[in-house]
C-alpha positions in Angstrom: 0.0 0.0 0.0 1.3 3.5 -1.0 0.6 6.6 1.0 -0.8 9.3 -1.3 -0.9 12.9 -0.3 -3.9 14.6 -1.9 -3.6 18.3 -2.8 -6.7 20.2 -3.9 -5.9 23.1 -6.2 -6.9 25.1 -9.3 -4.7 25.9 -12.2 -5.5 29.4 -13.4 -4.2 30.5 -16.8 -4.7 34.2 -16.8 -5.3 34.1 -20.5 -5.1 31.6 -23.3 -8.0 31.1 -25.8 -9.8 33.4 -23.3 -8.6 36.9 -22.1 -7.6 38.1 -18.7 -10.9 39.8 -18.4 -12.7 36.5 -19.1 -10.6 34.8 -16.4 -11.5 37.6 -14.0 -15.2 37.1 -14.6 -14.7 33.4 -13.9 -12.8 34.1 -10.7 -15.6 36.4 -9.4 -17.8 33.5 -8.5 -15.3 30.7 -8.2 -12.9 32.3 -5.8 -15.8 33.4 -3.6 -17.0 29.8 -3.4 -13.5 28.8 -2.4 -13.5 31.2 0.5 -16.9 30.1 1.6 -16.0 26.4 1.4 -12.8 26.9 3.4 -14.5 28.9 6.1 -17.3 26.2 6.4 -14.7 23.4 6.4 -11.7 24.3 8.5 -10.2 20.8 7.8 -10.0 21.6 4.1 -7.3 23.5 2.2 -6.9 24.9 -1.3 -3.9 26.0 -3.5 -4.6 29.0 -5.6 -2.1 28.2 -8.4 1.0 29.8 -7.0 0.6 33.3 -8.5 -0.4 36.5 -6.8 -1.8 38.4 -9.8 -5.0 36.5 -9.7 -5.5 37.2 -6.0 -4.9 40.9 -6.6 -7.4 40.9 -9.5 -10.0 39.2 -7.4 -9.5 41.6 -4.5 -9.8 44.5 -7.0 -13.5 43.5 -7.6 -14.0 42.1 -4.0 -12.1 44.5 -1.7 -14.1 43.2 1.2 -12.5 39.7 0.8 -9.0 40.9 1.6 -9.4 40.2 5.4 -11.0 36.8 4.7 -8.1 35.8 2.5 -5.6 37.0 5.1 -7.3 34.9 7.8 -7.4 31.7 5.6 -3.7 32.2 4.6 -2.7 32.5 8.2 -4.6 29.3 9.0 -2.8 27.6 6.2 -6.0 26.7 4.5 -5.5 29.0 1.5 -2.1 28.7 -0.1 -1.0 31.5 -2.4 2.2 32.7 -4.2 5.1 32.9 -4.4 5.2 34.0 -8.1 3.4 37.2 -9.3 2.5 35.3 -12.5 3.0 31.7 -13.6 6.0 32.5 -15.6 7.6 30.9 -18.7 11.0 29.6 -17.6 12.9 29.6 -20.8 12.5 33.0 -22.4 12.6 35.6 -19.5 15.9 36.8 -18.2 17.3 35.6 -14.9 16.4 39.0 -13.4 12.9 38.8 -14.7 12.4 35.4 -13.1 13.9 36.5 -9.8 12.0 39.7 -9.7 8.7 37.8 -10.4 9.4 35.9 -7.2 10.5 39.0 -5.2 7.5 41.1 -6.1 5.1 38.2 -5.7 6.4 37.4 -2.2 6.5 41.0 -1.1 2.9 41.5 -2.4 1.7 38.4 -0.5 3.4 39.4 2.8 2.2 43.0 2.6 -1.4 42.2 1.8 -2.4 38.7 2.5 0.1 36.7 4.6 3.0 34.3 4.1 3.1 32.7 0.7 4.1 29.2 -0.3 7.9 29.3 -0.4 8.3 26.8 -3.1 8.8 27.0 -6.8 5.4 25.8 -8.2 5.1 25.9 -12.0 2.6 23.2 -12.8 2.1 23.8 -16.5 5.2 25.7 -17.8 6.7 24.4 -21.1 10.1 23.3 -19.8 12.7 24.8 -17.4 16.1 26.3 -17.9 19.1 24.6 -16.3 19.8 27.3 -13.8 16.3 27.8 -12.3 17.3 26.1 -9.0 19.9 28.9 -8.4 17.3 31.5 -9.1 14.9 30.0 -6.7 17.6 29.8 -4.0 18.1 33.6 -4.2 14.8 34.1 -2.2 15.3 31.1 0.1 13.2 28.7 -2.0 14.6 25.1 -2.0 11.6 23.2 -3.3 10.3 22.8 -6.9 7.1 21.2 -8.3 6.3 20.8 -11.9 4.6 18.6 -14.5 6.4 18.8 -17.9 9.9 18.1 -19.1 11.0 14.9 -17.3 12.2 11.6 -18.5 12.9 8.9 -15.9 15.1 6.9 -18.2 17.4 9.7 -19.4 17.5 11.9 -16.3 16.6 10.2 -13.0 14.7 7.0 -12.2 12.4 8.8 -9.9 9.6 11.4 -9.9 11.3 12.9 -6.9 14.9 14.1 -7.1 17.4 16.8 -6.2 17.6 19.1 -9.2 21.0 20.9 -9.4 21.7 24.1 -11.2 24.7 24.4 -13.5 26.8 25.7 -10.6 25.6 23.1 -8.1 22.8 25.0 -6.2 19.9 22.6 -5.7 16.2 22.2 -5.0 14.1 19.3 -3.9 12.0 18.5 -7.0 8.7 16.8 -7.1 7.3 15.9 -10.5 3.7 14.9 -11.4 4.3 13.3 -14.7 0.7 12.5 -15.4 -0.3 16.1 -14.9 -1.6 18.5 -12.2 -4.9 16.8 -12.7 -3.7 13.3 -11.7 -6.3 13.1 -8.9 -8.9 15.5 -10.4 -12.2 14.8 -8.8 -14.9 16.7 -10.6 -18.7 16.1 -10.4 -18.6 13.3 -12.9 -15.8 11.6 -10.9 -17.8 11.9 -7.7 -20.8 10.3 -9.4 -18.6 7.4 -10.6 -16.1 7.3 -7.8 -15.4 3.6 -8.0 -14.4 3.9 -11.7 -12.4 7.0 -11.0 -10.4 5.3 -8.2 -9.8 2.1 -10.2 -9.0 3.5 -13.6 -7.4 6.8 -12.8 -6.4 7.5 -9.2 -4.8 4.2 -8.3 -3.1 4.0 -11.7 -1.6 7.4 -11.2 -0.4 6.5 -7.7 1.1 3.2 -9.0 3.0 5.1 -11.8 4.5 7.5 -9.3 5.3 4.7 -6.9 7.0 2.6 -9.5 9.2 5.4 -10.8 11.6 5.6 -7.9 10.3 2.9 -5.7 8.3 5.4 -3.7 6.1 4.5 -0.8 4.8 8.0 -0.5 3.6 10.0 -3.5 2.0 13.4 -4.3 -1.4 13.5 -6.0 -2.5 16.9 -7.2 -6.2 17.3 -7.7 -7.4 20.1 -9.9 -7.5 21.4 -13.5 -7.9 24.7 -15.3 -10.4 27.0 -13.7 -11.7 24.2 -11.6 -13.5 24.9 -8.3 -12.7 23.5 -4.8 -14.0 20.0 -4.0 -17.0 20.4 -1.8 -16.7 18.6 1.6 -13.4 17.1 0.5 -12.9 15.1 3.7 -16.0 13.0 3.1 -15.0 12.4 -0.5 -11.5 11.2 0.6 -13.1 8.9 3.2 -15.1 7.3 0.3 -12.0 7.2 -1.8 -10.1 5.2 0.9 -12.9 2.7 1.0 -12.4 2.0 -2.7 -8.6 2.5 -3.2 -5.8 0.0 -2.8 -3.8 2.9 -1.3 -4.0 5.2 1.7 -5.0 8.7 0.6 -4.6 11.7 2.9 -5.5 15.4 2.5 -2.2 17.4 2.4 -0.6 20.5 1.0 2.4 21.0 -1.3 4.6 22.4 1.6 3.7 19.5 3.8 4.7 17.0 1.2 8.0 18.7 0.3 8.9 18.8 4.0 8.6 15.0 4.0 10.6 14.7 0.8 13.6 16.5 2.4 14.2 13.6 4.7 14.5 11.1 1.8 17.6 10.0 -0.1 17.0 11.2 -3.6 18.8 10.8 -6.9 20.4 13.9 -8.4 20.0 15.5 -11.8 21.7 18.5 -13.4 20.5 20.1 -16.6 17.4 21.5 -18.1 13.9 19.9 -18.0 12.6 19.8 -21.6 12.0 16.2 -22.6 8.6 15.7 -24.2 8.1 12.3 -22.7 4.9 12.2 -20.7 3.6 15.6 -21.9 4.4 18.1 -24.6 6.9 20.9 -23.9 6.6 22.6 -27.3 10.4 22.8 -28.0 9.9 25.3 -30.9 7.4 27.6 -29.2 10.2 30.1 -28.6 9.9 31.4 -32.2 6.1 31.9 -32.3 4.9 35.5 -32.2 8.5 36.6 -32.4 7.6 40.3 -32.2 6.3 39.9 -28.6 9.5 38.0 -27.6 11.6 40.9 -29.0 9.4 43.4 -27.2 9.8 41.4 -24.0 13.6 41.5 -24.3 13.6 45.3 -25.0 11.4 45.9 -21.9 13.7 43.8 -19.7 16.7 45.8 -21.0 14.9 49.1 -20.6 14.0 48.4 -17.0 17.3 46.9 -15.8 19.9 48.7 -17.9 18.2 52.1 -18.1 15.4 52.9 -15.8 16.3 51.4 -12.5 19.9 52.6 -12.5 18.5 56.1 -13.4 16.3 55.8 -10.3 19.4 55.3 -8.2 21.1 58.3 -9.8 17.9 60.3 -9.0 18.1 59.2 -5.4 21.7 60.4 -5.2 20.7 63.7 -6.8 17.8 64.3 -4.4 15.1 63.8 -7.0 12.2 62.0 -5.5 10.9 59.0 -7.4 8.5 56.3 -6.3 9.3 52.5 -6.5 5.6 52.0 -6.9 5.3 53.2 -10.5 8.2 50.8 -11.5 6.7 47.9 -9.6 3.6 48.5 -11.7 5.8 48.4 -14.8 7.3 45.1 -13.7 3.8 43.7 -13.1 2.9 44.6 -16.7 6.0 42.8 -17.9 5.1 39.7 -15.7 1.6 39.7 -17.3 3.4 39.2 -20.6 5.5 36.3 -19.4 3.2 33.4 -18.4 3.9 30.2 -20.5 1.0 30.5 -22.9 1.2 34.3 -23.2 5.0 34.7 -23.9 5.0 31.4 -25.7 2.4 32.7 -28.1 -0.1 29.9 -27.9 -3.0 32.4 -27.5 -5.8 33.7 -29.6 -5.3 37.0 -31.5 -7.8 38.5 -29.1 -5.2 37.9 -26.3 -2.4 39.1 -28.6 -4.1 42.5 -29.0 -4.2 42.7 -25.2 -0.5 41.9 -25.1 0.3 44.6 -27.6 -1.6 47.1 -25.4 0.4 46.0 -22.3 3.6 46.4 -24.2 2.5 50.0 -25.1 1.6 50.8 -21.5 4.8 49.4 -20.2 6.9 51.4 -22.6 5.0 54.5 -21.8 5.8 54.1 -18.0 9.4 53.3 -18.7 9.8 56.3 -21.1 7.9 58.6 -18.8 9.8 57.9 -15.6 13.1 58.1 -17.5 11.9 61.5 -19.0 11.1 62.8 -15.6 14.5 61.9 -14.0 16.6 63.2 -16.9 14.7 66.5 -17.2 14.8 67.2 -13.4 18.6 66.6 -13.4 19.0 68.9 -16.4 16.9 71.6 -14.7 19.0 71.3 -11.5 22.1 71.8 -13.6 20.5 74.7 -15.4 21.5 73.4 -18.8 21.1 75.3 -22.0 19.7 74.0 -25.3 23.3 73.5 -26.5 24.1 71.1 -23.7 23.6 67.3 -23.8 23.7 65.2 -20.6 25.1 61.7 -21.3 24.4 59.0 -18.7 26.4 55.9 -17.8 23.8 53.6 -16.1 26.3 50.9 -15.4 28.2 51.0 -12.1 31.6 50.6 -13.8 33.7 52.6 -16.2 32.5 53.0 -19.8 34.9 53.8 -22.7 33.3 53.7 -26.2 30.6 55.2 -28.2 27.2 56.5 -27.1 24.5 57.8 -29.4 22.8 61.0 -28.3 19.7 62.7 -29.7 20.0 66.5 -30.4 17.5 69.0 -31.7 19.2 72.0 -33.3 18.2 74.9 -35.5 21.3 74.0 -37.5 22.0 70.7 -39.2 25.7 71.4 -38.5 26.7 70.9 -34.9 30.2 70.8 -33.4 31.2 68.7 -30.3 34.6 68.7 -28.7 37.2 67.1 -30.9 37.9 64.2 -28.5 34.3 63.0 -28.9 34.8 62.3 -32.6 31.2 63.2 -33.4 29.5 61.4 -36.3 25.9 62.2 -37.4 24.3 58.8 -37.9 20.7 60.1 -38.4 19.2 63.4 -39.6 15.7 64.6 -40.0 14.8 68.1 -41.1 11.6 69.7 -39.8 10.4 72.7 -41.8 9.4 76.0 -40.2 5.7 76.6 -39.4 4.0 80.0 -39.7 1.6 81.6 -37.2 2.2 79.4 -34.1 0.7 80.2 -30.7 3.2 80.9 -27.9 2.6 81.9 -24.3 4.6 84.9 -23.2 4.6 87.2 -20.2 2.3 89.4 -22.2 -0.2 86.6 -22.9 -0.6 84.5 -26.0 1.2 85.7 -29.1 1.4 84.2 -32.6 4.8 83.9 -34.2 6.5 82.0 -37.0 8.2 78.9 -35.6 11.6 78.3 -37.1 12.6 75.0 -38.7 15.0 72.7 -37.0 16.9 69.4 -37.3 16.5 66.2 -35.3 20.0 64.6 -35.2 21.4 61.3 -33.9 25.0 61.8 -33.1 27.5 59.1 -32.2 30.1 60.2 -29.7 33.2 58.7 -28.2 33.0 59.1 -24.4 34.9 57.9 -21.4 32.9 57.9 -18.2 33.2 56.7 -14.6 30.5 54.4 -13.2 26.9 55.2 -12.5 26.7 58.9 -13.3 26.7 61.4 -16.2 28.6 64.1 -17.9 27.5 67.2 -19.7 28.8 67.8 -23.2 28.4 71.2 -24.9 28.0 71.6 -28.6 28.0 74.7 -30.9 26.3 75.4 -34.2 29.0 74.5 -36.6 30.2 76.5 -39.6 30.9 73.3 -41.5 29.2 70.0 -41.7 29.9 67.5 -38.9 31.1 64.2 -40.1 28.4 62.1 -41.6 28.3 58.8 -43.4 29.6 59.1 -47.0 29.2 56.5 -49.7 32.5 55.2 -51.1 33.4 52.2 -53.3 34.1 48.9 -51.7 32.4 45.9 -50.1 34.3 45.4 -46.9 34.4 47.0 -43.5 36.6 46.5 -40.4 39.0 47.6 -37.8 42.2 46.4 -36.3 40.7 43.1 -35.0 37.9 42.1 -37.5 37.1 42.5 -41.2 33.8 41.7 -42.9 33.6 41.5 -46.7 30.9 40.8 -49.3 32.0 38.8 -52.3 30.1 36.8 -54.9 26.9 36.9 -52.9 28.4 35.8 -49.6 29.8 37.4 -46.4 33.3 36.6 -45.2 34.4 37.5 -41.7 38.1 37.5 -40.9 40.3 38.0 -37.8 44.0 37.8 -37.7 43.7 34.1 -36.8 40.8 32.8 -38.9 38.4 33.4 -41.8 34.8 32.4 -41.6 33.4 31.7 -45.1 29.8 32.4 -46.0 29.4 33.5 -42.4 25.7 34.7 -42.4 22.9 33.6 -44.6 19.1 33.3 -44.4 17.1 30.1 -44.7 13.4 29.7 -45.4 11.0 26.8 -44.9 7.3 26.2 -44.8 5.7 26.0 -41.3 2.9 23.5 -41.2 2.7 24.0 -37.4 0.7 26.2 -35.2 1.2 28.7 -32.3 2.6 25.9 -30.1 5.1 24.3 -32.5 6.9 24.6 -35.7 6.5 21.6 -37.9 7.8 20.9 -41.4 5.4 20.6 -44.3 5.4 17.2 -46.1 7.1 17.6 -49.4 8.9 20.8 -48.5 12.5 21.5 -47.5 14.5 24.3 -46.0 16.2 26.5 -48.6 19.0 29.1 -48.5 17.9 32.5 -49.8 20.3 34.4 -52.0 21.8 37.7 -51.0 20.6 39.0 -54.3 20.4 42.8 -53.7 22.6 45.8 -54.1 25.3 46.7 -51.6 26.9 50.0 -50.7 29.6 51.0 -48.3 29.4 54.1 -46.0 32.1 55.5 -43.8 32.5 58.2 -41.2 35.1 59.1 -38.6 35.7 55.8 -36.8 32.6 53.9 -38.1 32.0 51.9 -41.2 29.0 50.1 -42.5 27.6 47.9 -45.3 24.0 48.2 -46.5 22.6 45.4 -48.5 19.1 45.9 -50.0 17.1 43.3 -52.0 14.0 41.3 -52.5 13.3 37.6 -52.1 10.4 35.8 -53.9 8.7 33.4 -51.6 5.7 31.1 -51.9 2.7 32.9 -50.6 1.1 30.2 -48.4 1.4 26.5 -47.6 -0.3 25.2 -50.7 2.1 27.3 -52.9 5.0 25.4 -51.3 4.0 22.1 -52.9 2.1 23.4 -56.0 4.5 22.9 -58.8 2.2 24.1 -61.5 1.0 27.6 -60.6 2.3 28.6 -57.1 1.6 32.1 -56.0 4.7 34.0 -54.9 5.1 37.3 -53.1 8.0 39.8 -52.9 9.6 40.0 -49.5 12.0 42.9 -49.3 14.9 43.1 -46.9 17.7 45.4 -45.8 20.7 44.3 -43.9 22.9 47.0 -42.2 26.3 45.8 -40.8 28.2 48.3 -38.7 31.7 48.3 -37.1 33.4 51.0 -35.1 37.1 51.4 -34.6 36.7 50.8 -30.9 34.3 47.9 -31.1 34.9 44.1 -30.8 31.4 43.3 -32.2 29.9 43.8 -35.6 26.4 45.1 -35.1 23.7 44.2 -37.5 20.1 45.2 -38.2 18.0 43.0 -40.6 14.7 44.5 -41.7 12.2 42.2 -43.4 8.9 43.2 -44.9 7.2 39.9 -44.5 4.4 39.2 -47.0 4.5 35.4 -47.0 2.4 33.2 -44.7 3.2 30.1 -42.6 6.9 29.9 -42.9 10.1 30.0 -40.8 13.1 32.2 -41.4 16.4 31.3 -39.8 19.8 32.9 -39.8 22.7 30.5 -40.4 25.9 31.4 -38.6 28.6 29.3 -40.4 31.7 28.9 -38.3 33.9 26.2 -39.9 34.6 25.1 -36.4 34.4 21.4 -35.6 33.0 20.9 -32.1 30.4 18.6 -30.5 28.8 21.3 -28.3 27.2 24.7 -28.7 28.2 27.2 -26.0 25.0 29.1 -24.9 24.7 31.9 -22.4 21.6 31.1 -20.4 20.0 32.7 -17.3 22.9 33.3 -15.0 25.6 31.3 -16.7 26.8 29.4 -19.7 25.9 25.9 -20.8 27.3 23.4 -23.3 24.7 21.6 -25.3 25.2 18.5 -27.4 22.8 17.1 -29.9 21.1 13.9 -29.0 20.5 11.0 -31.4 16.8 10.9 -32.4 15.5 7.4 -33.3 13.3 6.9 -36.3 10.7 5.5 -33.9 11.0 8.5 -31.5 7.2 8.6 -31.1 7.4 5.3 -29.1 9.0 7.3 -26.3 8.0 10.9 -26.9 4.7 12.7 -27.5 6.5 15.2 -29.8 9.8 15.0 -31.6 12.6 15.8 -29.3 14.3 18.0 -31.8 17.8 19.4 -31.1 16.5 22.9 -30.9 17.7 24.7 -27.7 17.3 28.0 -26.0 19.8 30.8 -25.2 19.3 34.0 -23.3 21.5 36.6 -25.1 24.4 34.8 -26.7 25.3 31.5 -28.3 28.3 30.3 -30.3 30.7 27.6 -31.3 34.3 27.5 -30.3 37.4 25.2 -30.2 40.5 25.9 -28.2 41.7 28.7 -30.6 38.7 30.4 -32.1 35.0 31.0 -31.7 32.1 32.8 -33.4 29.1 34.0 -31.4 25.6 35.4 -32.1 24.3 38.1 -29.8 20.5 38.4 -29.9 17.8 40.9 -28.9 14.9 38.6 -28.2 15.9 35.8 -30.6 16.0 32.8 -28.3 16.1 29.6 -30.4 19.1 27.8 -32.0 20.0 24.5 -33.6 23.5 23.2 -34.2 24.0 21.5 -37.5 27.5 20.4 -38.2 29.7 23.6 -38.1 26.8 26.0 -38.1 24.2 27.5 -35.8 20.7 28.2 -37.1 19.1 31.0 -35.2 15.3 31.2 -35.6 14.2 34.7 -36.5 10.5 34.1 -36.9 8.0 31.1 -37.4 4.7 32.4 -38.6 1.4 30.5 -38.6 -2.3 31.1 -39.0 -3.7 28.5 -36.5 -3.8 28.1 -32.7 -3.9 24.3 -32.8 -3.5 21.7 -35.5 -3.5 17.9 -35.3 -1.3 15.2 -36.9 1.9 17.3 -37.5 5.1 15.7 -38.6 6.8 16.7 -35.4 3.8 16.3 -33.2 1.5 13.5 -34.2 -2.0 13.0 -32.8 -4.3 15.6 -31.3 -3.9 19.3 -31.6 -2.4 21.0 -28.6 -4.8 23.2 -26.6 -8.5 22.5 -26.6 -9.2 23.2 -30.3 -10.1 19.5 -31.1 -11.8 18.7 -27.8 -15.6 18.1 -27.9 -17.4 21.4 -28.3 -14.4 23.4 -29.2 -13.5 25.0 -32.5 -10.4 25.6 -34.6 -9.1 29.1 -34.1 -7.3 31.1 -36.8 -4.6 33.5 -35.8 -3.8 35.9 -38.6 -1.8 38.2 -36.3 0.6 35.3 -35.7 1.5 35.5 -39.4 3.5 38.7 -38.5 3.1 40.3 -41.9 4.7 43.7 -42.5 7.9 45.1 -41.1 10.0 42.9 -38.8 13.3 44.2 -37.4 16.0 41.9 -36.0 19.0 43.4 -34.3 22.0 41.2 -33.5 25.7 41.2 -33.1 28.6 39.0 -34.4 31.6 38.4 -32.2 34.7 36.3 -33.1 36.9 35.8 -30.0 40.2 34.0 -30.1 42.4 32.4 -27.4 42.1 34.1 -24.0 39.0 36.0 -25.2 37.1 32.7 -25.1 37.1 32.6 -21.3 33.6 33.0 -20.0 34.4 36.1 -17.9 35.9 37.8 -21.0 32.8 36.8 -23.1 30.5 38.2 -20.4 32.2 41.6 -20.5 31.9 41.8 -24.2 28.3 40.7 -24.1 27.4 43.2 -21.3 29.2 46.1 -23.1 27.5 45.4 -26.4 24.0 45.7 -24.7 25.0 48.9 -22.8 22.3 51.5 -23.6 22.7 55.1 -24.8 20.9 57.4 -22.4 21.0 61.1 -23.0 18.9 64.3 -22.6 18.8 67.8 -24.1 16.9 70.8 -22.7 15.3 72.2 -25.9 12.0 73.8 -26.9 11.9 73.2 -30.6 10.0 69.9 -30.1 8.5 69.2 -26.7 7.5 65.7 -27.8 10.9 64.2 -28.5 10.6 63.3 -24.8 6.9 62.9 -24.5 6.4 64.4 -21.0 8.6 67.5 -21.5 5.4 69.4 -22.4 4.1 69.0 -18.9 7.2 68.9 -16.8 7.3 72.6 -15.9 10.3 74.4 -14.4 10.3 74.3 -10.6 12.2 76.0 -7.8 14.7 73.6 -6.1 15.4 73.9 -2.4 18.8 75.3 -1.7 19.2 72.4 0.9 19.5 69.8 -1.8 22.7 68.0 -2.4 24.8 69.9 -4.8 25.5 68.2 -8.1 28.1 69.0 -10.7 28.2 68.8 -14.5 30.1 65.5 -14.1 29.1 63.0 -11.5 29.9 59.3 -10.6 28.3 57.6 -7.6 29.4 53.9 -7.9 32.4 52.3 -9.4 32.9 48.5 -9.1 35.2 46.1 -10.8 33.8 44.6 -14.0 34.9 41.1 -13.1 31.2 40.0 -12.7 28.0 41.0 -14.5 25.5 43.4 -12.9 22.1 41.7 -12.9 20.3 44.6 -11.3 20.8 48.0 -9.7 17.7 49.6 -8.1 16.3 51.4 -5.0 15.5 48.8 -2.3 11.9 47.7 -1.9 11.9 47.2 1.9 14.7 49.3 3.3 14.4 53.1 2.9 17.2 55.0 1.3 19.2 52.0 0.2 20.2 50.6 -3.2 20.2 47.0 -4.2 23.2 45.7 -6.3 22.8 42.2 -7.6 25.9 40.6 -9.2 25.9 37.5 -11.4 29.0 35.3 -11.8 28.5 33.5 -15.2 31.7 31.6 -14.9 32.8 28.2 -13.5 35.2 29.9 -11.0 34.5 31.5 -7.6 34.7 35.3 -7.7 35.7 37.3 -4.7 34.0 40.7 -4.2 35.1 41.3 -0.6 36.3 44.8 -1.6 32.6 45.8 -1.6 32.4 45.2 2.1 34.8 48.0 2.6 32.7 50.1 0.3 29.8 49.8 2.7 27.8 47.0 1.1 26.0 44.3 3.1 25.1 40.9 1.8 21.3 40.1 1.7 19.1 37.6 -0.1 16.8 38.6 -3.0 14.2 39.6 -0.4 16.6 42.1 1.2 17.0 40.0 4.3 20.6 40.0 5.8 22.3 36.7 5.5 25.7 35.3 6.5 28.0 35.4 3.5 31.7 35.9 2.9 31.4 38.1 -0.2 32.2 35.2 -2.5 30.1 34.5 -5.6 29.9 30.8 -6.4 30.1 29.5 -10.0 27.0 30.4 -12.1 25.5 32.1 -9.0 24.3 35.5 -7.9 25.0 37.7 -4.9 22.7 40.5 -3.7 24.0 43.4 -1.7 22.6 46.6 -0.2 24.1 49.9 0.6 22.8 53.2 2.0 22.3 56.0 -0.6 
């Protein structure tokens, strides 16, 4: 007889084929019934899906329920948190995953009581290999999930210790038959004997056999399912019928029992589609949203939050609350269905609106901070303030935006100014202007909006003011010259006979970047090949020109591909319809840069296809070297048997996930791709194929080559319908920015790679006080001049408040959430060596966990680990 611990729960997708608003309508009655049932049955408990957002949304419409929730949480009848939303675990950055926990836990503690302190992700489509380390940052040492396991290839047990790439571990409990293993709905209650015999006992037996377990976990619940009424009586009846001993429990109670057991260990990601689908190619669906997600992550962590710390030092008040709201909008974009893209177009419209709202908050807060600092410095319209939002030295190029009556501006010679963008705005007659004499009408002069690239050297976390003059001769701008190659002292890129060649002094990479196209017979869950079609290389068939300026060179390739219009045109050999897909590829290198920056713009007019960029390295190696959340990981392709569907429910294709960078290297040379929201790669021989986009017009399809059987989702269930998704075709302009980096010898070390990666993503943040166009920065029009108190800390035209060694990566820098007038500095060690940062103790930093609780630590960052510190501002 096996002891089975029965946990009643609901799984609550915030959106899927229904919207968040639909889910909120459902929660209105369902959550109220849960509270009523728990109050009437104090022996019962209920798990509310591990995410705080749905609790907040319920309390928004039922504010009177807040005290009831608090009482039930304190009595451990209602279990909530710790996540803010049920996150995807492959695409978001390490900081996004960690902040989702931090904000979720703080939200619970401030409003409702102590949350479940375990990593509960019952339906997420696979898990990155460093998630245990991220969970450890907030003191979580337990993990529960459904998907991604294989008891032959990973461990022989549903219960195991899951180790991150650096060794940090969690106790892991898997429910391989789903979070609905013990689901008792009304139909099951009516036919309880059949349910126990054919479902419950079989599920218990399966979990017992896989690991020889005498105690197992049985989750009972499904999507948007209500609490089981009078559950204790139901379990009594179950025990009369079952061959096992079933007991009402909770997830924390079961995990406490698991800690005393000797468990097998596993290290690596959880993405095997053995007992359930993990949708290994979902990371290229609705690619625009994934790029927007990446841009928002970068905007918050690399721009906005460091600016908030600068504002604190400069005595400019700014609230954490508005940025927490921004984070929550981002978290609402990151659940597994939402960020994956397996949603209806109706939900996709909501996502686009959230992205818009989030960007408006980020831009607005940044606008406020920059203008207030400029006002305090009393800057003129010929001054530009340039920020370094990293807490370490910067030496390179920043791009500033300048509005000037003249198209010819002059910066100091040491800045080696280059105009990289120019827009002329013509004068406007009879424009109203408020003066001390009232409103007057004047002619508004014309002006130029300029983007200027400047060489600057700056200390950490601060700014400097640069003055420019109206020039009497043209500032250096890009000039077209003959030639098809660009480069600097360390790297050259040439275009010859329709192919690109990249050379360092050690190696030449032939045909280094190319684009491949293939039909996509899949849906918003998975790419799948079309029977009779094959992937084809597209010719670089356009015209190329070379442009140069002082210290910068670029190649611009413009052309058009002819592609089949839709799936039927891929296999119609008689009269296939084709469409023109225009493209432009801009490749740029600066004298001071180690990385070739690229921007590929594609006007997509074809339907249901996949575009991939091939990075051909000529390097023979078994493994790809991928930067993932908080570290690096070597991935090797696995053999795929012809009869793979005997073991797997979808083809276990060798398509893997990276965070920002992936490459191939041997002992002497390497070649890396730096992405901006591209997340999916496949190693084929000496090349990496990076998926740019995989478009589709259907939410669910059945009988795919790579996913036989039923359609994913509910589209082929009884009473459901197939759902077209024309927005997922992503027609129109799509922009893909990326970088190419070719390190050699010592540059291949992970700490060296990390520095180059971090530097390439460093943002350009600047501000100019001008009145030609008050909508360049959208809030300038309403940020009136104010009188500053003479008691404020004096600030100078050049300031630096924090300088650390760049021997680790900065994961985050922001004002503390729980400790007034303190900053949080989170450092990430993405290498296999311990890093000592004890010098920060002398600089006034104290070690805390992610929740800002002081912990004992010797200022050492373990391999592929993080360290959080606080310091008074």
